[in-house]
C-alpha positions as CSV (number, residue, x, y, z in Angstrom):
1,X,12.5,-41.6,-78.6
2,X,10.7,-43.1,-75.6
3,X,14.0,-44.4,-74.2
4,X,15.5,-40.9,-74.5
5,X,12.5,-39.3,-73.0
6,X,12.7,-41.8,-70.1
7,X,16.3,-40.9,-69.5
8,X,15.5,-37.2,-69.6
9,X,12.7,-37.7,-67.1
10,X,14.9,-39.8,-64.9
11,X,17.6,-37.1,-65.0
12,X,15.1,-34.3,-64.1
13,X,13.8,-36.5,-61.2
14,X,17.3,-36.9,-59.9
15,X,18.0,-33.2,-60.2
16,X,14.8,-32.4,-58.3
17,X,15.7,-35.0,-55.6
18,X,19.1,-33.3,-55.3
19,X,17.6,-29.9,-54.9
20,X,15.2,-31.2,-52.2
21,X,18.1,-32.9,-50.5
22,X,20.0,-29.6,-50.5
23,X,17.0,-27.8,-49.0
24,X,16.8,-30.5,-46.4
25,X,20.5,-30.0,-45.7
26,X,19.8,-26.5,-44.7
27,X,19.4,-27.9,-41.2
28,X,23.2,-28.4,-41.3
29,X,23.4,-24.6,-41.6
30,X,20.8,-24.1,-39.0
31,X,21.4,-21.6,-36.2
32,X,18.7,-20.7,-33.7
33,X,18.1,-17.0,-33.9
34,X,19.3,-15.0,-30.9
35,X,17.1,-12.1,-29.8
36,X,18.8,-8.8,-29.2
37,X,18.9,-8.1,-25.4
38,X,16.3,-5.5,-24.4
39,X,14.6,-5.6,-27.8
40,X,11.0,-4.6,-27.7
41,X,10.3,-4.9,-31.5
42,X,6.8,-6.0,-32.3
43,X,5.5,-7.4,-35.5
44,X,2.1,-6.4,-36.7
45,X,-0.6,-8.1,-38.8
46,X,-0.1,-11.4,-37.1
47,X,3.7,-11.2,-37.2
48,X,6.0,-11.8,-34.4
49,X,9.2,-11.1,-36.2
50,X,10.8,-10.3,-39.6
51,X,11.4,-12.9,-42.4
52,X,11.3,-13.3,-46.1
53,X,12.9,-11.1,-48.8
54,X,16.0,-10.9,-46.6
55,X,19.6,-10.3,-47.5
56,X,21.3,-12.7,-50.0
57,X,23.2,-15.5,-48.3
58,X,25.0,-18.8,-48.8
59,X,25.3,-19.7,-45.1
60,X,24.1,-18.6,-41.7
61,X,27.3,-16.5,-41.2
62,X,26.0,-14.2,-43.9
63,X,22.9,-13.4,-41.8
64,X,22.2,-11.2,-38.7
65,X,19.3,-11.0,-36.3
66,X,16.3,-10.9,-36.7
67,X,16.8,-12.8,-40.0
68,X,19.7,-14.9,-38.7
69,X,19.0,-18.1,-40.7
70,X,20.1,-18.7,-44.3
71,X,17.4,-20.3,-46.5
72,X,19.9,-21.9,-48.9
73,X,17.2,-23.0,-51.3
74,X,16.2,-19.4,-51.9
75,X,19.5,-17.9,-51.1
76,X,18.2,-15.3,-48.6
77,X,18.2,-14.6,-44.9
78,X,15.0,-15.4,-43.0
79,X,13.8,-15.4,-39.4
80,X,12.9,-19.1,-39.3
81,X,12.7,-22.4,-41.3
82,X,10.7,-24.4,-38.9
83,X,8.5,-23.9,-35.8
84,X,11.3,-24.7,-33.4
85,X,13.1,-21.6,-34.6
86,X,10.4,-19.5,-32.9
87,X,10.9,-20.7,-29.3
88,X,12.3,-17.3,-28.5
89,X,8.9,-15.8,-29.4
90,X,6.5,-18.1,-27.4
91,X,3.1,-18.5,-29.1
92,X,4.3,-17.9,-32.6
93,X,4.8,-20.3,-35.5
94,X,7.1,-20.2,-38.5
95,X,5.3,-19.0,-41.6
96,X,6.9,-17.7,-44.8
97,X,10.2,-17.3,-43.1
98,X,9.0,-15.4,-40.2
99,X,7.8,-16.1,-36.6
100,X,4.2,-15.1,-36.7
101,X,1.2,-15.3,-34.4
102,X,-1.2,-18.0,-35.6
103,X,-4.1,-15.5,-35.6
104,X,-3.5,-12.8,-38.2
105,X,-5.3,-10.2,-36.0
106,X,-2.8,-10.6,-33.3
107,X,0.7,-9.2,-32.8
108,X,3.6,-10.6,-30.7
109,X,4.6,-8.7,-27.6
110,X,7.9,-9.6,-25.9
111,X,8.3,-10.3,-22.2
112,X,8.5,-7.2,-20.0
113,X,10.9,-7.5,-17.0
114,X,9.9,-6.3,-13.6
115,X,11.9,-4.2,-11.2
116,X,13.8,-7.4,-10.1
117,X,14.7,-10.5,-12.1
118,X,11.0,-11.4,-12.2
119,X,8.8,-10.8,-15.2
120,X,5.6,-8.9,-14.9
121,X,4.4,-9.5,-18.4
122,X,5.3,-12.7,-20.3
123,X,5.8,-12.9,-24.0
124,X,2.4,-13.2,-25.7
125,X,0.3,-13.0,-28.9
126,X,-2.4,-10.3,-28.4
127,X,-4.9,-8.3,-30.3
128,X,-3.8,-4.7,-29.8
129,X,-7.3,-3.4,-30.4
130,X,-8.9,-5.2,-27.5
131,X,-6.2,-6.3,-24.9
132,X,-6.4,-4.1,-21.8
133,X,-2.7,-4.9,-21.0
134,X,-1.5,-4.0,-24.5
135,X,-3.9,-1.4,-25.8
136,X,-2.7,0.0,-29.1
137,X,0.9,-1.0,-28.4
138,X,2.7,-3.6,-26.4
139,X,2.8,-2.7,-22.7
140,X,0.3,0.1,-22.9
141,X,-2.1,-1.0,-20.1
142,X,-5.5,0.3,-19.2
143,X,-7.3,0.0,-15.9
144,X,-10.5,-0.8,-17.9
145,X,-11.3,-1.8,-21.4
146,X,-9.3,-1.0,-24.6
147,X,-11.1,0.5,-27.6
148,X,-10.7,-0.5,-31.2
149,X,-8.6,2.7,-31.8
150,X,-6.0,1.5,-29.3
151,X,-7.0,3.9,-26.6
152,X,-8.1,3.3,-23.0
153,X,-11.9,3.5,-22.7
154,X,-11.8,5.2,-19.3
155,X,-9.9,8.4,-18.2
156,X,-7.3,6.5,-16.1
157,X,-4.3,4.7,-17.5
158,X,-1.4,3.1,-15.5
159,X,2.1,4.5,-15.4
160,X,4.6,2.1,-16.8
161,X,6.4,-0.4,-14.5
162,X,9.2,-0.9,-17.1
163,X,12.2,0.9,-15.7
164,X,10.2,2.5,-12.9
165,X,12.2,3.6,-9.8
166,X,12.1,1.4,-6.7
167,X,8.9,1.4,-4.6
168,X,8.7,4.2,-2.1
169,X,6.6,6.6,0.0
170,X,7.3,10.0,1.5
171,X,9.2,11.1,-1.6
172,X,8.9,14.3,-3.6
173,X,7.7,14.9,-7.2
174,X,7.6,17.9,-9.5
175,X,6.4,18.4,-13.1
176,X,9.3,19.5,-15.2
177,X,7.7,20.7,-18.5
178,X,7.6,17.4,-20.3
179,X,8.3,14.9,-17.5
180,X,7.5,14.1,-13.9
181,X,10.5,13.8,-11.6
182,X,10.3,11.7,-8.5
183,X,13.1,11.5,-6.0
184,X,14.0,10.2,-2.5
185,X,11.7,8.9,0.1
186,X,11.6,5.6,2.0
187,X,11.6,2.2,0.4
188,X,11.4,-1.4,1.4
189,X,12.3,-2.0,5.0
190,X,11.9,1.8,5.6
191,X,15.3,2.4,4.0
192,X,16.1,5.9,2.9
193,X,16.6,6.5,-0.8
194,X,18.5,9.1,-2.9
195,X,17.4,7.5,-6.2
196,X,14.6,8.6,-8.5
197,X,13.2,8.7,-12.0
198,X,11.9,10.9,-14.8
199,X,8.6,9.8,-16.4
200,X,7.5,10.9,-19.8
201,X,3.7,10.2,-20.0
202,X,3.7,10.7,-23.8
203,X,6.1,7.8,-24.4
204,X,5.3,6.0,-21.1
205,X,9.0,5.6,-20.4
206,X,11.2,6.1,-17.3
207,X,14.7,7.4,-17.1
208,X,16.6,6.9,-13.9
209,X,17.9,10.1,-12.2
210,X,21.7,10.1,-11.6
211,X,22.9,9.3,-8.1
212,X,26.3,11.0,-8.8
213,X,26.6,14.0,-6.5
214,X,23.0,13.5,-5.4
215,X,21.9,14.6,-1.9
216,X,22.1,12.1,0.9
217,X,19.1,9.6,1.1
218,X,16.2,11.2,2.9
219,X,12.5,11.6,3.5
220,X,10.2,14.4,4.8
221,X,12.0,16.9,2.6
222,X,10.7,19.5,0.2
223,X,11.2,20.1,-3.6
224,X,10.3,23.0,-5.9
225,X,10.5,23.4,-9.6
226,X,12.2,26.6,-10.8
227,X,11.3,26.3,-14.5
228,X,14.6,24.6,-15.3
229,X,15.7,22.7,-12.2
230,X,14.3,20.8,-9.2
231,X,15.6,22.0,-5.8
232,X,15.5,19.5,-2.9
233,X,16.2,20.7,0.6
234,X,16.1,19.4,4.2
235,X,14.4,16.2,5.4
236,X,15.6,13.5,7.7
237,X,17.4,10.1,7.5
238,X,17.5,9.2,11.1
239,X,18.3,12.8,12.0
240,X,17.3,16.2,10.6
241,X,19.2,17.5,7.6
242,X,20.3,21.0,6.5
243,X,21.5,20.4,3.0
244,X,20.1,19.8,-0.5
245,X,20.7,19.7,-4.2
246,X,19.7,21.2,-7.5
247,X,18.8,18.8,-10.3
248,X,19.0,19.5,-14.0
249,X,16.8,17.0,-15.9
250,X,18.2,18.0,-19.3
251,X,21.7,16.9,-18.3
252,X,20.6,14.5,-15.6
253,X,23.1,16.1,-13.2
254,X,23.1,17.3,-9.6
255,X,24.6,20.4,-8.1
256,X,25.1,20.7,-4.3
257,X,23.4,23.7,-2.7
258,X,25.6,26.1,-0.8
259,X,25.4,25.9,3.0
260,X,22.9,28.1,4.8
261,X,22.5,29.4,8.4
262,X,19.2,27.7,8.5
263,X,19.1,24.9,11.1
264,X,18.5,21.3,10.1
265,X,14.8,20.3,9.8
266,X,12.1,18.1,8.4
267,X,8.3,18.3,7.9
268,X,8.8,21.9,6.8
269,X,7.3,23.6,3.7
270,X,8.9,25.3,0.6
271,X,7.3,27.5,-2.1
272,X,8.8,28.9,-5.3
273,X,8.2,32.6,-5.8
274,X,9.3,32.9,-9.5
275,X,12.9,33.8,-8.4
276,X,13.6,32.2,-5.1
277,X,12.6,29.3,-2.8
278,X,11.3,30.1,0.6
279,X,11.7,27.4,3.3
280,X,9.8,27.7,6.5
281,X,8.8,25.8,9.7
282,X,9.4,22.2,10.5
283,X,11.0,20.3,13.3
284,X,14.6,20.1,14.4
285,X,14.3,16.8,16.1
286,X,13.9,18.4,19.5
287,X,11.7,21.4,18.9
288,X,9.1,23.0,16.5
289,X,10.4,25.7,14.3
290,X,8.9,29.0,13.2
291,X,11.8,30.5,11.2
292,X,13.0,30.1,7.6
293,X,15.2,31.4,4.8
294,X,15.1,32.2,1.1
295,X,17.4,30.7,-1.6
296,X,18.1,32.4,-4.9
297,X,19.4,29.8,-7.4
298,X,20.7,32.5,-9.8
299,X,23.0,34.0,-7.2
300,X,23.3,30.7,-5.3
301,X,22.8,32.7,-2.1
302,X,20.7,32.3,1.0
303,X,19.0,35.1,2.9
304,X,17.2,35.2,6.2
305,X,13.5,35.9,6.5
306,X,11.5,37.2,9.4
307,X,10.4,34.7,12.0
308,X,6.7,33.7,12.1
309,X,4.5,34.0,15.2
310,X,3.9,30.2,15.4
311,X,6.1,27.1,15.1
312,X,4.6,24.2,13.2
313,X,4.8,21.0,11.3
314,X,2.3,19.2,9.0
315,X,1.1,22.6,7.8
316,X,0.6,23.8,4.3
317,X,2.1,26.8,2.4
318,X,1.2,28.3,-1.0
319,X,2.6,31.1,-3.1
320,X,-0.1,33.5,-4.3
321,X,1.5,34.6,-7.5
322,X,0.9,38.2,-8.4
323,X,-0.3,39.0,-4.8
324,X,3.3,38.3,-3.8
325,X,2.7,36.5,-0.5
326,X,3.2,33.1,1.1
327,X,0.1,31.9,3.0
328,X,0.6,29.3,5.7
329,X,-2.3,27.4,7.3
330,X,-2.9,24.8,10.0
331,X,-0.5,22.2,11.2
332,X,0.6,20.9,14.6
333,X,2.9,23.0,16.8
334,X,3.2,25.8,19.3
335,X,1.5,29.2,19.4
336,X,3.3,31.3,22.0
337,X,0.3,33.6,22.2
338,X,-1.8,30.7,23.6
339,X,0.8,28.8,25.6
340,X,3.7,26.4,25.4
341,X,1.7,23.2,24.7
342,X,1.7,21.5,21.4
343,X,-1.7,22.0,19.7
344,X,-3.5,21.5,16.4
345,X,-3.6,24.9,14.7
346,X,-6.2,26.9,12.8
347,X,-4.0,30.0,12.6
348,X,-3.4,31.7,9.2
349,X,0.0,33.4,8.5
350,X,0.7,35.6,5.6
351,X,4.4,36.3,4.7
352,X,5.4,39.1,2.4
353,X,9.0,38.8,1.3
354,X,11.3,41.8,0.8
355,X,15.0,42.7,0.7
356,X,14.9,43.4,4.4
357,X,13.7,39.9,5.4
358,X,10.0,40.5,4.8
359,X,7.1,40.6,7.2
360,X,4.3,38.5,8.6
361,X,0.7,39.4,9.2
362,X,-1.5,37.3,11.4
363,X,-4.7,37.4,9.4
364,X,-7.8,36.2,11.4
365,X,-10.7,36.2,8.9
366,X,-14.2,35.0,9.8
367,X,-15.3,31.4,9.2
368,X,-11.9,29.7,9.0
369,X,-11.7,25.9,8.7
370,X,-11.4,24.0,11.9
371,X,-7.9,23.3,13.3
372,X,-6.2,20.5,11.4
373,X,-2.9,19.1,10.2
374,X,-2.0,16.6,7.5
375,X,-4.4,18.5,5.1
376,X,-3.8,19.8,1.6
377,X,-3.8,23.3,0.2
378,X,-3.6,24.5,-3.4
379,X,-3.7,28.0,-4.8
380,X,-5.4,29.0,-8.1
381,X,-7.1,31.8,-9.8
382,X,-10.4,30.5,-11.1
383,X,-12.1,32.1,-14.1
384,X,-13.7,35.4,-13.4
385,X,-11.7,35.9,-10.1
386,X,-8.9,38.3,-9.4
387,X,-6.2,37.6,-6.9
388,X,-7.0,34.0,-6.5
389,X,-7.9,31.6,-3.6
390,X,-6.2,29.0,-1.4
391,X,-8.3,25.8,-1.2
392,X,-7.8,23.9,2.1
393,X,-9.2,20.4,2.5
394,X,-9.1,17.3,4.6
395,X,-6.6,16.3,7.3
396,X,-7.1,15.3,10.9
397,X,-8.0,17.2,14.0
398,X,-5.5,15.7,16.3
399,X,-8.1,13.9,18.4
400,X,-8.3,10.9,16.2
401,X,-10.9,12.3,13.8
402,X,-10.4,12.4,10.0
403,X,-11.8,15.5,8.3
404,X,-13.8,15.6,5.0
405,X,-14.5,19.3,4.8
406,X,-12.6,22.4,3.6
407,X,-12.7,26.1,2.9
408,X,-11.4,28.5,0.3
409,X,-9.5,31.6,1.3
410,X,-9.8,34.7,-0.9
411,X,-6.3,36.2,-0.8
412,X,-7.5,39.7,-1.9
413,X,-10.7,39.9,0.2
414,X,-9.1,38.0,3.1
415,X,-12.2,35.9,3.7
416,X,-13.1,32.2,4.1
417,X,-15.9,30.4,2.3
418,X,-16.9,26.9,3.2
419,X,-16.9,24.2,0.5
420,X,-20.3,22.6,0.1
421,X,-21.0,18.9,0.8
422,X,-21.3,16.2,-0.3
423,X,-17.5,15.9,-0.5
424,X,-15.1,12.9,-0.8
425,X,-14.7,10.7,2.3
426,X,-12.7,12.2,5.2
427,X,-9.0,11.5,5.0
428,X,-5.4,12.6,5.6
429,X,-2.1,11.9,3.8
430,X,-3.8,12.4,0.5
431,X,-2.9,14.6,-2.5
432,X,-4.6,17.7,-4.0
433,X,-3.7,19.5,-7.2
434,X,-5.2,22.3,-9.2
435,X,-6.0,21.3,-12.8
436,X,-6.3,24.3,-15.1
437,X,-7.0,24.5,-18.8
438,X,-10.7,23.8,-19.6
439,X,-11.1,22.0,-16.3
440,X,-10.3,24.6,-13.7
441,X,-11.0,22.4,-10.7
442,X,-9.1,21.0,-7.7
443,X,-8.7,17.2,-7.6
444,X,-8.3,15.3,-4.3
445,X,-7.2,11.6,-4.5
446,X,-6.0,8.8,-2.2
447,X,-5.1,9.0,1.4
448,X,-5.9,7.3,4.7
449,X,-8.8,7.2,7.1
450,X,-8.2,4.0,9.0
451,X,-7.7,2.3,5.6
452,X,-5.9,3.3,2.4
453,X,-8.2,4.9,-0.2
454,X,-8.5,4.8,-4.0
455,X,-11.2,7.4,-4.2
456,X,-11.3,11.2,-4.5
457,X,-13.2,14.1,-6.1
458,X,-13.1,17.1,-8.3
459,X,-14.1,20.4,-6.8
460,X,-15.6,23.2,-8.9
461,X,-15.0,26.6,-7.1
462,X,-17.4,28.4,-9.4
463,X,-20.4,26.2,-8.6
464,X,-19.0,25.3,-5.1
465,X,-19.8,21.6,-5.8
466,X,-17.9,18.3,-5.8
467,X,-17.9,15.4,-8.2
468,X,-17.1,12.2,-6.3
469,X,-18.2,9.6,-8.9
470,X,-14.6,9.2,-10.2
471,X,-13.9,5.9,-12.0
472,X,-11.6,3.4,-10.2
473,X,-7.9,3.7,-11.1
474,X,-4.7,2.9,-9.3
475,X,-4.8,0.8,-6.2
476,X,-5.5,2.5,-2.8
477,X,-2.6,4.3,-1.2
478,X,-1.4,7.2,1.0
479,X,1.8,9.2,1.2
480,X,2.0,9.2,-2.6
481,X,2.7,12.2,-4.8
482,X,0.7,14.0,-7.5
483,X,1.7,16.4,-10.3
484,X,-0.2,18.1,-13.1
485,X,1.1,17.8,-16.6
486,X,1.2,20.5,-19.3
487,X,-1.8,18.8,-20.9
488,X,-3.8,19.3,-17.6
489,X,-3.7,15.6,-16.6
490,X,-2.9,14.4,-13.1
491,X,-0.2,11.8,-12.4
492,X,-0.2,10.0,-9.1
493,X,2.8,7.8,-8.2
494,X,4.3,5.7,-5.4
495,X,3.0,5.7,-1.8
496,X,2.1,3.1,0.8
497,X,-0.6,0.6,0.9
498,X,0.6,-1.8,3.6
499,X,3.7,-2.2,1.4
500,X,5.5,0.3,-0.7
501,X,4.5,1.0,-4.3
502,X,6.1,2.0,-7.6
503,X,2.9,2.0,-9.5
504,X,0.8,5.0,-10.5
505,X,-1.8,6.4,-12.8
506,X,-2.5,9.2,-15.2
507,X,-6.0,10.8,-15.0
508,X,-7.6,12.9,-17.7
509,X,-10.2,15.0,-16.0
510,X,-11.4,16.7,-19.2
511,X,-12.2,13.3,-20.7
512,X,-14.1,12.3,-17.6
513,X,-16.1,15.5,-17.4
514,X,-16.9,15.4,-21.2
515,X,-18.5,11.9,-20.9
516,X,-20.0,12.1,-17.4
């Protein structure tokens, strides 16, 4: 009996040794897993990939990524058999057939490519509840801290760099219902661009705008949003331009605008009136302009409008909504009533469109802002007010002085009211937007006053007061763009800060005001 038992034990030992040898021979079937190009899959709970309980297999040829190795002992596809199988996910180790982060509280985030062949975020194991560069999900960055809920602790968060358009300044931007569209401008080496991108702040993703049939590269042009299309017109690319295009973000296609009798120009303004775009002013390359035209995208027809009494650039123009007027203010140019010299203007012009070309009125209310150009102007109807107001702020006086004051113009009462100090630091080449919803304030940000700025302020027209204690967000810049989202957040993007930028930030003013 003992001899039989000995033989049986010997046989079982040999069988076990054979099975162990077979498991060891799995290396002969070993194939390093190949990551799918562009994959951004992320494992949670300490995982960096999938593994275990995979498809049945007899060899590696039966397996596909991410479980591309056959564990012949168990007869199933896994992500790894040894640590060296995890070199494509740096920082992870092989555990239970999967490449996992050593710390179970961490998740693996793949490398994120930059706008060139460089990498702006390397592959890493991170805690998504505390990492400011990966807050809540891989690549969701914060300017400040990340909370345990996976949200940025402060009201700013960066726009994504992944897939962002090339750096630029002097471009245009509009909010298109669900996405911000940026287009054109000047890039590295002062090159003119006709590329752009659509940014979805909800998913933090970019989609490139098509260049097929796009307008020529340019800067110093205008853009308006019609409710379904972005219309770009004019500008310069070494010389003034008199053409443009209409962009449909739904189909990502361009349509060339019909030719107009309007002369080529840049540094003009354009407003949308709910059914047509009005272009006015600008420079021809040799002279200041005081004429314009209206374009109806439904009929695809241009019509002439009455000439203004002044010719100007670097001015502002707003559409007053139900009041049915375009209000022009400031700028640099020529006022024939004063003389032929180029001056900085404080003149206000009010244009009322009509089928006959419309008419201008030279309103001259009391207490106007000082003469300026390179300022901003926004129109809004604050709570409790009828008709609305135009809010003018900042700029330069043409004598080398930057301005840090402003006024609001009542379009119904035709009167100016000064904005109270203290206000943000004086500046030009900044942005200003009206933020509605529960906020109902104007926000000024960025610009230049001898140096690039990363500061700004919120102006409350009801209290006639400023909040200038905004938290720091994106890096300082000027000649950038700003839009307001449907959720009443401001997105700033691009600009110049010694070099050109393709970064930006999303600011939530309601969150700021609720906690400050």
